[in-house]
Legacy VTK file of the C-alpha trace (Angstrom):
# vtk DataFile Version 3.0
C-alpha trace
ASCII
DATASET POLYDATA
POINTS 216 float
125.865 54.853 161.554
122.682 55.863 161.626
122.200 59.354 160.063
121.883 62.350 162.414
119.113 63.819 160.182
116.242 62.583 157.627
115.995 64.184 154.566
112.486 65.366 155.565
113.740 67.301 158.799
116.319 69.383 156.746
113.509 70.048 154.291
111.114 71.322 156.642
114.220 73.287 158.331
115.056 74.929 154.862
111.151 75.375 154.121
110.878 77.012 157.189
113.804 79.569 156.987
112.529 80.562 153.501
109.457 81.552 155.256
110.564 83.485 157.614
113.466 85.272 155.758
113.063 84.734 152.242
115.015 83.380 149.757
117.981 85.251 150.538
117.899 83.562 154.194
118.516 80.201 153.110
122.480 79.089 153.005
124.098 76.357 153.886
125.330 77.910 156.960
121.605 79.113 158.206
120.493 75.909 157.960
123.085 74.138 159.713
122.646 76.429 162.241
119.023 75.842 162.561
119.863 72.096 162.846
122.456 72.618 165.513
125.292 71.405 163.320
128.244 72.401 160.770
127.600 73.494 157.439
129.760 70.734 156.181
127.570 67.837 157.601
125.371 69.173 155.100
127.000 68.480 151.947
126.319 64.624 153.396
122.297 65.408 152.686
122.453 67.695 149.879
124.694 68.156 147.018
124.686 72.207 147.308
122.004 75.358 146.857
120.286 73.970 144.162
119.459 70.683 145.482
118.674 72.740 148.581
116.374 74.676 146.580
114.597 72.065 145.174
113.858 70.107 148.777
112.064 73.340 149.049
110.154 73.343 146.030
109.033 69.809 147.019
108.536 70.357 150.656
105.755 73.256 149.421
104.498 70.710 146.822
104.099 68.075 149.254
101.767 70.448 151.266
99.272 70.477 148.613
95.977 68.996 150.304
94.442 67.044 146.791
90.990 66.359 146.791
89.486 63.128 146.300
88.093 62.653 142.674
84.394 62.957 142.020
82.654 61.924 139.061
82.753 65.903 138.048
86.080 66.267 135.880
86.000 70.037 135.807
85.109 70.556 139.235
88.053 68.115 140.471
90.182 70.626 137.996
88.726 73.270 139.625
89.493 71.986 143.065
92.902 70.782 142.203
94.032 74.430 141.197
92.447 75.930 143.956
94.407 74.730 146.518
97.494 74.410 144.324
96.728 78.183 144.447
96.066 78.061 148.025
99.128 76.038 149.189
101.639 78.408 147.416
99.825 82.075 148.885
101.033 80.368 152.265
104.656 80.115 151.352
104.742 83.542 149.245
108.964 83.520 149.472
108.708 80.134 147.726
107.188 81.342 144.114
110.598 82.408 142.209
111.532 78.456 143.028
108.176 77.144 141.962
109.090 78.794 138.754
112.749 77.584 137.998
113.797 74.511 140.205
112.710 71.084 139.349
110.738 68.642 141.816
113.156 65.687 143.114
110.748 63.249 144.063
107.535 61.341 143.433
105.389 62.704 146.188
105.886 66.276 144.930
104.423 64.817 141.905
101.203 63.644 143.427
99.452 67.400 142.440
100.627 67.942 139.385
99.388 63.856 138.845
95.687 64.422 140.122
95.215 67.827 137.554
96.575 65.842 134.934
94.007 63.109 135.307
91.036 65.480 136.140
91.809 66.551 132.583
92.220 63.089 131.191
89.153 62.286 132.309
87.655 65.078 130.652
88.348 63.305 127.436
91.373 65.232 126.621
94.554 63.192 125.604
97.641 63.915 123.578
98.628 67.063 122.544
95.201 68.273 124.034
96.292 66.790 127.279
99.400 68.287 127.695
98.131 71.773 126.363
95.257 71.851 129.316
97.608 70.676 131.821
100.332 73.566 131.097
97.527 76.142 130.873
96.170 75.077 134.195
99.787 74.994 135.875
100.965 78.307 133.967
97.646 80.386 135.428
97.960 78.939 138.981
102.044 80.062 138.720
101.262 83.498 137.035
98.833 84.875 139.011
100.525 83.208 142.333
103.988 85.196 140.740
102.070 88.574 139.695
100.469 88.637 142.977
102.495 87.084 145.586
105.848 88.484 143.937
104.321 91.952 143.432
105.875 92.923 147.252
108.929 92.857 145.973
108.838 95.882 143.384
109.139 99.439 144.773
105.540 100.348 145.113
104.119 100.227 148.791
100.387 99.268 147.716
98.451 98.311 145.217
96.865 101.539 144.896
100.389 103.463 144.253
101.187 100.890 141.522
97.623 101.513 139.925
98.213 105.248 140.388
102.012 104.911 138.601
100.386 102.999 135.830
97.473 105.152 135.174
99.682 108.104 135.059
102.064 106.326 132.485
99.043 105.056 130.398
96.638 108.542 130.813
95.853 110.168 127.295
97.697 107.363 124.936
96.873 104.211 126.329
93.092 104.869 127.772
92.298 101.018 128.269
95.094 100.517 130.514
94.383 104.250 132.504
90.955 102.305 132.964
92.078 98.755 133.937
94.739 100.731 136.172
92.197 102.440 138.409
89.643 98.951 138.652
92.884 97.382 139.679
93.259 99.813 142.510
90.011 98.758 143.962
89.863 95.268 142.917
88.023 92.779 145.371
90.351 89.966 145.518
88.609 87.498 142.852
90.779 87.898 140.279
91.990 84.023 140.846
88.062 82.819 140.382
87.308 84.942 137.576
90.597 83.776 135.626
90.155 80.340 136.422
86.617 80.384 134.973
87.683 82.170 132.036
90.515 79.293 131.618
88.347 76.486 132.305
85.581 77.137 130.040
88.009 77.082 127.271
89.257 74.132 128.575
85.602 72.788 128.701
85.166 74.011 125.554
87.486 72.319 123.703
87.124 68.492 125.602
83.542 69.097 124.010
84.629 69.269 120.654
83.371 73.212 120.435
86.660 74.792 119.413
90.245 72.538 118.745
93.333 72.618 120.331
95.510 73.246 117.459
95.368 76.759 115.971
92.243 76.298 114.292
89.252 78.369 114.472
LINES 1 217
216 0 1 2 3 4 5 6 7 8 9 10 11 12 13 14 15 16 17 18 19 20 21 22 23 24 25 26 27 28 29 30 31 32 33 34 35 36 37 38 39 40 41 42 43 44 45 46 47 48 49 50 51 52 53 54 55 56 57 58 59 60 61 62 63 64 65 66 67 68 69 70 71 72 73 74 75 76 77 78 79 80 81 82 83 84 85 86 87 88 89 90 91 92 93 94 95 96 97 98 99 100 101 102 103 104 105 106 107 108 109 110 111 112 113 114 115 116 117 118 119 120 121 122 123 124 125 126 127 128 129 130 131 132 133 134 135 136 137 138 139 140 141 142 143 144 145 146 147 148 149 150 151 152 153 154 155 156 157 158 159 160 161 162 163 164 165 166 167 168 169 170 171 172 173 174 175 176 177 178 179 180 181 182 183 184 185 186 187 188 189 190 191 192 193 194 195 196 197 198 199 200 201 202 203 204 205 206 207 208 209 210 211 212 213 214 215
């Protein structure tokens, strides 16, 4: 018999639930209701909750519009990091899953392949390539976690959070106190500024100006 649903249909419905209701809203029961079937039917397609969450991660990764390579590996790396960031921003509730769940399809690995290939075109290889790849990915997801998962914290706004930190840091931690006031009024280009710092270091390593093995 032909399958009643495709895995892609289940995947997109699961992502829609997470986007709309958050991670707690995604259950086998809620997904089955969205598909118009019973919860037990879903076990013909996915083994359980963890497999379902992996499908959601794959759905987000597959939506990354990877730009075509150019003759500039550094610009390509920046472009891929940007589209990764933009895609994650569209699905903030998925950020915790992106940090903790595996991918389970080759298509979902396409952005990672594009990033690694761009860095390789810069002359990086072996451990240096691996370190550069993980650094860019960690930066993208780390900023995503800090900014997009932030609303889960008790603070109602960035200014409230900055005020709390400033109060704790005042006097004994003067640098953090100054940073707190900057964070309250930040223009929103933290990602681009930080990415510039990261890529400058990687470009220096690729040019032989720095060495990626813990040496000066």
